[in-house]
N, C-alpha and C positions, 0 to 999 in steps of 0.2 A: 504493499500499500503506500502510496506516495505521501511523504511528509509535508508537501507544499500546500498548505491549507490557507485558504483565503482569510484575511484578517477582517474584523468587524469595522465597518465604516460609519461614520455619522452622517446624520441626514444633511442635505445640502441647504444653505443658508444664503439668501439673496442679499446683496448690498444695496442699501438704500440709494435711489436716484440722486438725492441732494448730495451725498458723499461722493458718488462717481462725477457729477459734474464739477465739484470742487478739485478733484483729483486731476481732471484733465489738464489744467493750467499748471498743476504742479509737475506732472511728468514731462510736459513740453518745457519746463524750466530746467531739465536735465542738461540742456545745452550750456546754460550759464545759471547755476544755482545761486541765488541770493540768499541773504539772511532770512528775509521774511518769507520766501518760498520754502527754506529748509524748516522754519518754524511752523509753516502751515502744513508740511509733510508730516512732522512730528504730531501736530495736533490730529490730523486725519487718522493716524494710526491709533492714537489713544481713543478717539472716537469710535473708530470701527472695533476696537477691544469692548467698549463699554456697551455699544448698541447691538453688536452682531454676533460677538464671541461668547461662548459659554465655558467657564472653569471646567475642566476635566474632558472637554470635547474638542476645542480649538486651540487653546493656548499651548504652544509648543509642539503642535501636531501639524500633520500635512493639510487637513481641512482648512487650518489657520492660515497656512502659507497660500492656499489657493484663494482665499478670501481677499488677501492682499493683493494677489495678482489680478483678480476681478477689480478691485478697487482702482489699480493703476494701469489697467488695460495692458497687462503683462502676460507673455506667453512663453512657456518652455520648450526647448528643443535640445536634443542630445546629439551632438555630431559624432557620427561613427568613427572618424579619424582619431577622436580623443578617448574612445572607449578602449579599455586595456583589459585583457583576460589572460591571467597567469595561472599555471599548474605547478603544484609542488606536492610531491609524495601523495598523489591522488586527490588533493584538495584544490579548490578554486578560489581565485581572488579577482574580483572585478573592481575597477576604478573607472568611474564615469564623471563626465563634465556636463554641467547643465548650463545652457546659455539661456538668458532671460532677455526677451526683446519687446520693444514697444509696439503692439499689435497695429496701431493706425500708421506709424512711419516706418516699421520693420528695423529700427535701430536697436543695436545690442546694448543694453544698459547694465549688464551685470552677469557674472558667471560663478558658479561653485562647484566643488568637487566633493565626491563622496565615494567611499569604498565599502565593500562587503566580502567576507570571506567565510568558507565553511571551516576554517580553523578558529573561528570564535568560539568561545566556551559552550555556548548553548547548543551549537551544532557538533562540535568536535566530540563532546561527552556522549553523544548518541550514535556516532560514526566509528568509534574506536572501541576495541575491547580493553577493559581495564578491571580494577579490583575495588571492591567497596572498602570502607574503612575498617571492616572486619575481615578482610581477607578473602571475601568471596568472590569468584570470578563473575564478571558481568559481560555477556556478548553483546556486542553491538547490533541494533535492531535496523540501523539504516546505513546507507553509504552517502558519500558527499553528493552523488547525482541526485539523491532524492530531495536536496536542498538547493540544487542548481538554481532554479527559478526563484525560489524565496530569496536567497542572497543577491541576486541580480537586482530583484525589486528593491532590496534594502538599500543597495548602492544607489539606485535611481532616486529613491525617496530622500536619502541623505543628501545627494548632490542638489536636489530640487530645494530643500529647505536651506541649505548654504547659499544657494544662490539668491533666494528671497531675502536671506539676512543681508547679503552684500548689496543688493540693488535698492532695498528699502531702509536698512538701517534699523530693523525692528529687533534688536538685540534685547529689549526689555520684555518682548512677547515670547522669543524662543530661547532656548538653552541649547547651544550647538556642541556637538562633539561628546556629549555625556556618555554616549555608548563606547567611547575610546577607553574608558576607565574599567579595567578588567575587575575591580574590586565590586563593581554593580553586580556581577553575575556569581560571585562567590557564595558558599553555603552560608557563611556567616556575615552578620551586619558589621561594617566596620567601627560603628559606634558602640562600645561596650554598653551592656545593659546590667542592671542589678540582678543579683542572683534570684531565680524564681522561687517564689514562696508557695508552700502547699496550700491548695484549696480548701477551706473547710468542708467537711463531709456534709452533703446535703440531706436534708430530713427525708424519711421514707415518703414515697408518694410524690415527691416534688418533680417537676420536670427535669431537672438536672440529675435526678437519681435514675431516671429511666435509661435503659440501654441504647446505645447507638444501633442504627440499622446496618445490614449486611456489608455496606460499603464503607463502614467505618465513619459514617457521617450522623451527626445528631438529628434526631427527629424534629421537624419543624417546617413551616411552609416557607418555599424558596422566596426570596425578596430581590428586587432589582438593586444591584450594588454598582455605583458609578464612582470614577475617581481618576487620578493621573497615576500611570505606572512608574514606580521607582527602579525595581529591578525585578528580573524573572531568574529561576535557576532550578534544575532538577537536583533530587537529593535522595540517596539511596540510604535506607536504614533498615537493617535486619533483613536483607534480601529483598525488600520492597522498594521500588521507586516511586518517589513522590514528586509531583511537579508543583512548584512554588511560585507565587506572584506576591509583590509587596506593593502598596499603594503609598503614595506621598503622605497620607494622613496616618501611616503606621499599621493600617489593617493589613492582614495577611490572609491570602486566599491559597487553597491547596486542593489537589486532586490526585487520585491513584489511577484514573482512567486514562489509558494511553492516547486514545483520539483526543479527548479534551487537553490532555497534557500537550500534545503536539501543537495544538492551536495556541495554548497558553504561552509556550515557549517562543511564539512569533511575536509577541507584544513587545514593543520597543520602549525604553525609558522616556517618559515625557509624553507618551501617547495617551489619549483618553481610552478608558476602560468601562464596559457595560457588560454586565453578566448577570444571570440569576444564581444565588449562592444561598445555602441553608445555614443556619446559625450553628455556632459551637458553644458548648459550655464555658470555653475559655473566653474572655473579653478580647475583641480585636481579632478573633480567627474565625474563618468561614471557609465553608466548603463548596467547591464550584459544582453547580448542577447543569447549567447550559449557558450559551452565550446568547446575548440579545440579538437574535437574527432578524427581528422585525425592525429594528433600527438600521440594519445593514441594507435591507430591501427597500426602505422608505425613499 
Protein backbone atom coordinates (compact mmCIF):
# COMPACT_ATOMS: atom_id res chain seq x y z
CA UNK A 1 0.00 0.00 0.00
CA UNK A 2 1.36 3.40 -0.92
CA UNK A 3 2.21 5.66 1.97
CA UNK A 4 1.53 8.74 -0.11
CA UNK A 5 -1.64 9.99 1.56
CA UNK A 6 -3.31 13.27 0.71
CA UNK A 7 -3.24 15.72 3.60
CA UNK A 8 -6.28 17.62 4.85
CA UNK A 9 -6.76 21.01 3.24
CA UNK A 10 -8.76 23.91 4.61
CA UNK A 11 -11.77 25.42 2.89
CA UNK A 12 -10.95 28.27 0.46
CA UNK A 13 -11.43 31.84 1.69
CA UNK A 14 -12.02 34.75 -0.69
CA UNK A 15 -10.06 37.97 -0.29
CA UNK A 16 -12.41 40.98 0.02
CA UNK A 17 -12.57 43.15 -3.10
CA UNK A 18 -11.62 46.34 -1.23
CA UNK A 19 -8.33 44.74 -0.12
CA UNK A 20 -7.60 43.56 -3.67
CA UNK A 21 -8.21 47.06 -5.07
CA UNK A 22 -5.84 48.58 -2.50
CA UNK A 23 -3.24 45.93 -3.32
CA UNK A 24 -3.17 46.80 -7.04
CA UNK A 25 -1.32 50.05 -6.47
CA UNK A 26 0.99 48.44 -3.94
CA UNK A 27 2.12 45.72 -6.37
CA UNK A 28 2.71 48.21 -9.17
CA UNK A 29 4.96 50.05 -6.75
CA UNK A 30 7.38 47.12 -6.89
CA UNK A 31 9.23 49.14 -9.54
CA UNK A 32 10.03 51.89 -7.04
CA UNK A 33 8.92 51.10 -3.50
CA UNK A 34 8.35 54.21 -1.42
CA UNK A 35 8.02 54.35 2.34
CA UNK A 36 4.29 55.02 2.02
CA UNK A 37 3.72 52.03 -0.28
CA UNK A 38 5.78 49.81 2.02
CA UNK A 39 3.70 50.89 5.01
CA UNK A 40 0.52 50.25 3.00
CA UNK A 41 1.75 46.76 2.07
CA UNK A 42 2.38 45.91 5.73
CA UNK A 43 -1.05 47.28 6.70
CA UNK A 44 -2.68 45.19 3.97
CA UNK A 45 -1.04 42.04 5.29
CA UNK A 46 -2.15 42.80 8.85
CA UNK A 47 -5.71 43.49 7.70
CA UNK A 48 -5.69 40.27 5.65
CA UNK A 49 -4.69 38.34 8.78
CA UNK A 50 -7.44 40.01 10.81
CA UNK A 51 -10.28 39.66 8.30
CA UNK A 52 -9.53 36.49 6.33
CA UNK A 53 -7.13 34.23 8.21
CA UNK A 54 -8.09 31.84 10.99
CA UNK A 55 -5.60 30.80 13.66
CA UNK A 56 -4.74 27.13 13.18
CA UNK A 57 -5.86 27.08 9.54
CA UNK A 58 -4.03 29.85 7.67
CA UNK A 59 -1.24 31.27 9.85
CA UNK A 60 2.04 29.73 8.71
CA UNK A 61 0.30 27.38 6.24
CA UNK A 62 0.01 27.03 2.48
CA UNK A 63 -3.61 28.33 2.43
CA UNK A 64 -2.31 31.49 4.12
CA UNK A 65 0.35 31.89 1.42
CA UNK A 66 -2.29 31.38 -1.27
CA UNK A 67 -4.40 34.17 0.23
CA UNK A 68 -1.43 36.55 0.05
CA UNK A 69 -0.90 35.61 -3.61
CA UNK A 70 -4.57 36.30 -4.32
CA UNK A 71 -4.34 39.67 -2.58
CA UNK A 72 -1.32 40.87 -4.57
CA UNK A 73 -2.24 39.00 -7.81
CA UNK A 74 0.85 36.80 -7.69
CA UNK A 75 1.23 33.43 -9.40
CA UNK A 76 3.75 30.63 -8.70
CA UNK A 77 5.76 28.64 -11.24
CA UNK A 78 8.52 26.07 -10.84
CA UNK A 79 11.19 26.22 -13.61
CA UNK A 80 12.27 22.73 -14.63
CA UNK A 81 15.88 23.81 -15.07
CA UNK A 82 16.07 24.70 -11.37
CA UNK A 83 14.65 21.37 -10.15
CA UNK A 84 17.31 19.08 -8.71
CA UNK A 85 16.75 15.37 -7.96
CA UNK A 86 19.51 13.45 -6.18
CA UNK A 87 19.75 9.84 -5.03
CA UNK A 88 21.94 8.54 -2.23
CA UNK A 89 21.80 4.96 -0.93
CA UNK A 90 18.29 4.54 -2.33
CA UNK A 91 16.95 7.78 -0.84
CA UNK A 92 15.67 10.80 -2.76
CA UNK A 93 16.44 14.49 -2.32
CA UNK A 94 14.37 17.12 -4.16
CA UNK A 95 15.36 20.78 -4.40
CA UNK A 96 12.86 23.11 -6.07
CA UNK A 97 12.80 26.82 -6.84
CA UNK A 98 9.48 28.66 -6.91
CA UNK A 99 9.17 31.92 -8.86
CA UNK A 100 6.40 34.36 -7.99
CA UNK A 101 5.29 36.65 -10.78
CA UNK A 102 2.82 39.52 -10.96
CA UNK A 103 -0.05 38.09 -13.04
CA UNK A 104 -1.14 41.35 -14.79
CA UNK A 105 2.42 42.27 -15.88
CA UNK A 106 4.23 38.91 -15.88
CA UNK A 107 7.11 40.44 -13.93
CA UNK A 108 8.96 38.15 -11.48
CA UNK A 109 8.75 39.68 -8.00
CA UNK A 110 10.46 37.03 -5.89
CA UNK A 111 11.58 33.44 -5.59
CA UNK A 112 12.04 30.84 -2.88
CA UNK A 113 13.78 27.52 -2.48
CA UNK A 114 12.63 24.37 -0.72
CA UNK A 115 13.93 20.84 -0.25
CA UNK A 116 12.47 17.50 0.76
CA UNK A 117 14.20 14.20 1.38
CA UNK A 118 13.22 10.64 2.25
CA UNK A 119 16.16 10.78 4.65
CA UNK A 120 14.09 13.01 6.95
CA UNK A 121 13.46 11.29 10.25
CA UNK A 122 9.72 10.80 9.77
CA UNK A 123 10.31 8.88 6.50
CA UNK A 124 13.66 7.20 7.18
CA UNK A 125 12.34 5.59 10.35
CA UNK A 126 9.70 3.84 8.21
CA UNK A 127 12.00 2.77 5.37
CA UNK A 128 14.99 1.29 7.22
CA UNK A 129 15.25 -1.79 9.40
CA UNK A 130 16.16 -0.86 12.96
CA UNK A 131 15.93 -1.87 16.60
CA UNK A 132 13.62 -0.60 19.29
CA UNK A 133 14.86 0.81 22.60
CA UNK A 134 14.39 -2.69 24.03
CA UNK A 135 16.53 -4.36 21.36
CA UNK A 136 13.65 -5.82 19.37
CA UNK A 137 14.17 -5.83 15.56
CA UNK A 138 11.70 -3.71 13.60
CA UNK A 139 11.25 -4.50 9.91
CA UNK A 140 10.72 -1.57 7.56
CA UNK A 141 7.17 -1.40 6.18
CA UNK A 142 7.89 0.94 3.29
CA UNK A 143 10.59 1.88 0.76
CA UNK A 144 11.72 5.38 -0.22
CA UNK A 145 9.68 5.00 -3.42
CA UNK A 146 6.50 4.97 -1.30
CA UNK A 147 7.28 8.54 -0.22
CA UNK A 148 8.57 9.79 -3.60
CA UNK A 149 5.51 11.90 -4.44
CA UNK A 150 4.97 12.99 -0.84
CA UNK A 151 8.51 14.36 -0.49
CA UNK A 152 8.30 16.07 -3.89
CA UNK A 153 5.14 17.86 -2.79
CA UNK A 154 6.81 18.82 0.49
CA UNK A 155 9.68 20.45 -1.40
CA UNK A 156 7.21 22.26 -3.66
CA UNK A 157 5.21 23.57 -0.70
CA UNK A 158 8.31 24.73 1.17
CA UNK A 159 9.65 26.62 -1.86
CA UNK A 160 6.23 28.25 -2.37
CA UNK A 161 6.01 29.48 1.23
CA UNK A 162 9.61 30.74 1.05
CA UNK A 163 8.82 32.64 -2.16
CA UNK A 164 5.77 34.28 -0.56
CA UNK A 165 7.93 35.31 2.42
CA UNK A 166 10.50 36.83 0.08
CA UNK A 167 8.03 38.68 -2.12
CA UNK A 168 5.65 39.99 0.54
CA UNK A 169 7.84 40.25 3.65
CA UNK A 170 5.15 38.45 5.66
CA UNK A 171 7.58 37.05 8.22
CA UNK A 172 5.23 37.80 11.09
CA UNK A 173 2.65 35.44 9.56
CA UNK A 174 4.93 32.55 8.63
CA UNK A 175 7.64 30.63 10.43
CA UNK A 176 10.15 29.60 7.77
CA UNK A 177 12.34 26.49 7.88
CA UNK A 178 11.03 25.15 11.20
CA UNK A 179 11.16 21.71 9.60
CA UNK A 180 14.96 22.02 9.34
CA UNK A 181 15.28 21.40 13.09
CA UNK A 182 15.61 17.63 13.66
CA UNK A 183 14.70 18.14 17.31
CA UNK A 184 11.10 18.64 16.17
CA UNK A 185 10.83 14.99 15.21
CA UNK A 186 12.59 13.41 18.19
CA UNK A 187 10.65 11.23 20.60
CA UNK A 188 11.40 13.52 23.50
CA UNK A 189 10.47 17.16 23.89
CA UNK A 190 13.52 19.38 24.00
CA UNK A 191 11.99 21.32 26.90
CA UNK A 192 12.26 19.33 30.14
CA UNK A 193 9.06 18.69 32.05
CA UNK A 194 8.61 17.96 35.75
CA UNK A 195 8.38 14.32 36.70
CA UNK A 196 4.93 12.87 36.17
CA UNK A 197 2.81 12.52 39.28
CA UNK A 198 0.65 9.48 39.85
CA UNK A 199 -3.02 10.13 39.24
CA UNK A 200 -5.33 9.51 42.19
CA UNK A 201 -7.35 6.33 41.93
CA UNK A 202 -10.84 7.16 40.61
CA UNK A 203 -13.84 6.11 42.66
CA UNK A 204 -15.67 2.95 41.51
CA UNK A 205 -18.26 3.59 38.80
CA UNK A 206 -16.73 6.89 37.65
CA UNK A 207 -16.01 7.40 33.91
CA UNK A 208 -12.27 7.26 34.55
CA UNK A 209 -12.63 3.92 36.28
CA UNK A 210 -14.12 2.31 33.15
CA UNK A 211 -11.82 0.21 30.99
CA UNK A 212 -10.64 1.44 27.63
CA UNK A 213 -11.90 -0.16 24.46
CA UNK A 214 -9.99 -2.73 22.41
CA UNK A 215 -7.95 -0.09 20.58
CA UNK A 216 -6.47 1.18 23.79
CA UNK A 217 -8.59 4.31 23.61
CA UNK A 218 -10.78 5.68 26.35
CA UNK A 219 -14.52 5.51 25.77
CA UNK A 220 -16.08 8.80 24.84
CA UNK A 221 -17.76 10.62 21.97
CA UNK A 222 -15.18 11.85 19.41
CA UNK A 223 -14.88 15.62 19.19
CA UNK A 224 -13.41 17.87 16.49
CA UNK A 225 -9.93 19.00 17.48
CA UNK A 226 -8.20 21.91 15.74
CA UNK A 227 -4.83 23.55 16.26
CA UNK A 228 -1.37 24.16 14.82
CA UNK A 229 1.11 21.30 14.50
CA UNK A 230 4.31 21.61 16.54
CA UNK A 231 5.88 18.23 15.73
CA UNK A 232 5.10 14.64 14.67
CA UNK A 233 7.03 11.44 15.29
CA UNK A 234 6.64 7.64 15.50
CA UNK A 235 7.42 5.93 18.81
CA UNK A 236 8.03 2.23 19.44
CA UNK A 237 7.23 0.91 22.88
CA UNK A 238 7.24 -2.75 23.94
CA UNK A 239 6.95 -3.96 20.36
CA UNK A 240 4.08 -1.61 19.43
CA UNK A 241 4.42 1.39 17.15
CA UNK A 242 2.62 4.56 18.17
CA UNK A 243 2.18 7.58 15.89
CA UNK A 244 2.36 10.86 17.79
CA UNK A 245 1.46 14.48 17.05
CA UNK A 246 1.89 17.48 19.32
CA UNK A 247 -0.01 20.74 18.90
CA UNK A 248 1.39 24.13 19.77
CA UNK A 249 -1.06 24.39 22.69
CA UNK A 250 0.72 21.33 24.22
CA UNK A 251 -2.06 18.80 23.50
CA UNK A 252 -0.80 15.42 22.31
CA UNK A 253 -2.58 13.14 19.85
CA UNK A 254 -1.69 9.52 19.18
CA UNK A 255 -2.86 6.40 17.34
CA UNK A 256 -1.74 2.82 16.79
CA UNK A 257 -3.61 2.48 13.50
CA UNK A 258 -1.02 2.20 10.65
CA UNK A 259 -3.17 3.98 8.04
CA UNK A 260 -4.11 6.86 10.35
CA UNK A 261 -0.50 6.97 11.50
CA UNK A 262 0.84 7.26 7.95
CA UNK A 263 -1.44 10.24 7.35
CA UNK A 264 -0.52 11.76 10.71
CA UNK A 265 3.18 11.67 9.84
CA UNK A 266 2.52 13.77 6.72
CA UNK A 267 1.55 16.75 8.88
CA UNK A 268 4.06 19.60 8.78
CA UNK A 269 5.04 21.86 11.72
CA UNK A 270 3.09 25.10 11.38
CA UNK A 271 0.22 23.47 9.46
CA UNK A 272 -3.38 23.60 10.60
CA UNK A 273 -4.71 20.35 12.10
CA UNK A 274 -8.34 19.18 12.06
CA UNK A 275 -9.38 15.72 13.19
CA UNK A 276 -11.88 13.88 15.36
CA UNK A 277 -10.37 12.56 18.58
CA UNK A 278 -11.68 10.75 21.63
CA UNK A 279 -10.64 11.86 25.12
CA UNK A 280 -8.11 10.22 27.38
CA UNK A 281 -8.11 10.01 31.18
CA UNK A 282 -4.87 12.01 31.11
CA UNK A 283 -5.33 15.77 30.61
CA UNK A 284 -4.01 17.03 27.28
CA UNK A 285 -3.85 13.57 25.69
CA UNK A 286 -6.20 12.52 22.86
CA UNK A 287 -6.69 9.46 20.67
CA UNK A 288 -7.05 9.97 16.92
CA UNK A 289 -10.28 8.56 15.47
CA UNK A 290 -10.46 10.08 11.96
CA UNK A 291 -9.46 13.15 9.98
CA UNK A 292 -11.95 15.87 9.11
CA UNK A 293 -12.46 14.86 5.48
CA UNK A 294 -15.48 17.15 5.16
CA UNK A 295 -13.22 20.19 5.44
CA UNK A 296 -10.93 18.80 2.74
CA UNK A 297 -13.83 18.27 0.34
CA UNK A 298 -15.46 21.65 1.01
